[in-house]
N, C-alpha and C positions, 0 to 999 in steps of 0.2 A: 701498848704491846702490838707488834706487827702480826698480822694473820699469816702473811707470806714471808718466809725467811730465806734469804739468799745463802747459797753455799759460799763459805768464806774463801774457797779456792777458785772462784770464778775469774775468768771464763774457763769452761772445761774443754772447749775446742776452738782453735783459731786457724786462720789460713796457713800459718807457719807450721802447724802440726799435721797437715794432711799431705799425702804423697802425690800431689798433682799441683800444677801451677794455677792459682786462682787469686782473686782479690777479696773474696769474702765467703764465709760459711755461716749459715744462719737458718732460722725458722724450721726447726726439726720436728717431724712427727716422731712419736715414741711408742714402744710396745715392749712387753716382756714376752719372749718367745723361747721355748725350749730351755728354760732356766737362765737365760741371759737377756740383758737389755739391748735393744736395737734402736738406733736413731737413723731415720731416713731424712736427710737434710738437703737444703738448697745450697748449691755451689755456684757462685757467680764467677764465670771465667773472664779472662782479660778482654774478650770481645763484648763484655757486658751482658752476655746471654747466659741463662742458667740451665743446669742439669741437676740430677739428684744422685746423692752418694750415701753409703752406709757406713756406720761405725758401730762397734759392739763393745759390751762391757760386762764384767761379772758382778760389779757392785753398783752400777748405775751412776758412777762418778767418773771413773777413769776409763775413757773410751779409746779404742784402737780403730782408726779408719781402715776400711778395706782398700786394696789397690783397685784402681779403675772406678767406673761409675755404675750405679745400679740401673738408672734410667736416663736416657738421652732422648732428644726429640726424634720421633719415629720417622722412618723412611718409607712407611707404608701408608697409603691413603685409606680413609680420609684424614688420618692423624697428621700426616706429613704437612699438609697445607695449614693446619690450625695449630701446629706446634713449632713452626719455623723459627720463631724468635725465642723459644725456650720453654721449659717447664719449671714450675715454681711451687713453693709453699705447700708441701704434702701434709696430709693427715692420714692416720691409719685407724681402721675400725675392724675388729674381728666379728664376723657373723658366721655362726656355726664353726666350721673348721677352715674357713677362708678369711684371709686378711685383705680387706679392700682399701685401696689407696685413692683418695681424692686429691687432685692437684689442679693448679692453674695452668692452662695452655695458652701461650701467647703467640699472636701472629699479626699480620697487617690488618686483620679484621677485628682486632681487639683481644679481649681475654674471655675465655669460657672454661667451664668445668670439665675436666677429664676424670675418668675412673679406670683404675687398673686393679689387678688382683694378684695375689701370690699365696702359696701354702708353705713355702720354705725360705723365703727371702733370698733365694738364689735365682729363680726364674720369675719374671714379671710379665703378665699378659694384660694388654689393654682390653677393657670391656667396651667402652663407648666414649663419645663426646656427649655430655649430658645436659648441655644448656646452650642457649644463644648468648652472644656477647651483649653487654659486658656483665660478667658474673664470675665470682671467685669465692674463696674461703669456704667451700662446701665441706660439711662434716656429716657423716652417716650415723644414725642411731644403731646401736649394736643389736637391737631387736626389731621385729616386724610388728605392725599394728593392723590387725584384721587381714593378715597375709601380705601387707604392703610394706615395702621398704620406706624409710622416711629420712629426710635430710634437712639440714639448715644450710642456708647460703646467704650471700650478700650481693644481690643484683643491683645494678646501678642504672638509673634513668636520667636523662638530661633534665636539670632543674629540680630533681628530687633528691633528698638526702639518702645515701646508701644505708639500707636497713637490713634487719634479719628476717628472712622469710622461711617458712616451712613448706615442703612439698612431699608428695607420696608417689610411689611407683610399684608396679607389679613385677618389674624385671630389671630395674636399675637403668633402663634405657629411656622409657617413656614416663614422663613426670607430669603431674597435675595436682589438682586440689590445693593449689598454692594460696597462702595467705600470709600477711605480714604479722610478725609476732612482736617485734621490738623496733622502735624508731629512735633516732636521736632526739633529745629534748633540749630546748633552748636554755641557755644560761646554766648548763651542766658541764661536767668534765667530758662527756661524750656527745657534745652538741653538734659535731660536724659529721661523723658517721660512726656506725656500729657494725660489727660482723662477728661471726662465730670464730672461736679460737681453737678449742679442742673438741673431740667428739663428746656428746652428752654422756654423763656419768650417772648410772642408776644408783639411787639411794632409797631407803624406805619412804622418805618424805616426797620424793619426786626426782625428776631428771635435773641434775645440777649441770648448768651450762656456764662455762667460762667464756667470756667474750672480750673483744677489744673495742675500745672507744677512743675516738680521736677528737682533740680540741685544737682549734686554730689560735695561735698566738701571733704577736707581731714578729716573732722569730721563726714562724713556721709551725708545723704540726707536732703535737705531742701524743704519742700512743701509750695508752694505759690498759689495764685489765680489770674487768668487773665480773659479776656473777648474777645469774637469775635462775629461776626454778620453773620447770614445766611439769604438768600433771603426768603421772605414770601411765595411765590408761589412755589419755587423750592429750598428746603433747602439743595440741593447738592451744591449750589453756595455760596462760602464764600465771603461776601461783604467787610469785614474789620476785622482787628485783632490789638488789642492794643499791642504795642511792649513791654511795661513794665508790671509790675504786679500791681494789685489793692490792694493786701493784702499779707503781709509776716509776719512771726513770729517776734514779738518784745517785748511781755510781758512775765513776768516770767512763767505764766501758759501755754504759748505756747512754751517756751524753755525747760521746765522741766516736764517730764511725762514718760509714758510707752515708747513712741517713741518721742524723743525731736525734736524741730524745725519743727513743723507741724501746719498749719492751713488748715483744710479740710472741705469744705462746702458741705453739702448734701441737704440743704433745704432753700427755700426762699419764703417769703410771701409778695405779692404786696399789699400795702395799697391804699386807694382811693386817697390820696394826692400825689401819685407817689413815695412814700418811699418804699424801699425794706428792710424787716427784713431778715437778713442773719444769719442762724443758722449753727454753725460749730463746729467740734471737734478740741480741742486744745491738742497737744502733745499726741494724742490717750489716753487721760486721763479724760477729762471733756468736758462739753458742754458750748458754749459761744454764745453771740449775738453781731452782728454789724448791722449798717444801712448804706444805700447808697441811693442816688437819682437815679432813673431809667434813667432819661434824661442825667445825667452826665456819666453814664456807656455807654449809647448809643453814646454819643458824643466822648468818647475815641475810640470806635471802628471805627467811621467814620473818625476821624482825624488820627488815627493810630500811632501818635507820642508818644515818650516816655517822 
């Protein structure tokens, strides 16, 4: 029995369904706001550079894209210099009454983490550029620890495998106390690189973290999704990690696209009945939906078995 179940009507959003000219829509952040579901997703334009757009839904399945874009590369410094090649792969975390958006900012200097915020998904304000290159896939915890914000990210260093790190900040701008939480392991499905997928989800047993792992084959990279658990009070402590993956490419829309063999989740919405709606990019081409039971994912982390 599969723990993650795909929506039979996938994909739920394609380039042909949006009101602007583009080559791909994918990697959506997701949140439930004011009684409706919102996706903030990556749009790859025909110049190969990316912007962010919004779509809304009453049921979390049928989405209507808004006209125009939600966020485009800034024309104000210092953001202008470091977003010149596009902004990508957002995540959304609610902290108090504010929704913070982490995104990847691309420029000739490489990729770094950007943070923006909104309270109404109409107006977006940039907070800061929060890392040096190369770093991306940052997700914020929805709670503070000892008054400090916390984030997971995936910094990359020459000759070292991209891994998941945790850092802390008093103001979202200045970050420190960093340490590595999770590294790729040889001869596993995630042996090439690992990185955060969706913001950590609070459960009684700990922080459930969904992450992406990459395996290199003779035909290129394969992106899958896995889970691990962090301590509620001290998220520097890894409590458990499922040895297998919870989701891997298997459908035609996940095999065929701009980048084949990719399932890449950036958004999850927890429902009152304990179901998670997982929104993911498929083959860097379209947006899809899957569901899972939160308790089942937690159980996998606790048991650890494959």
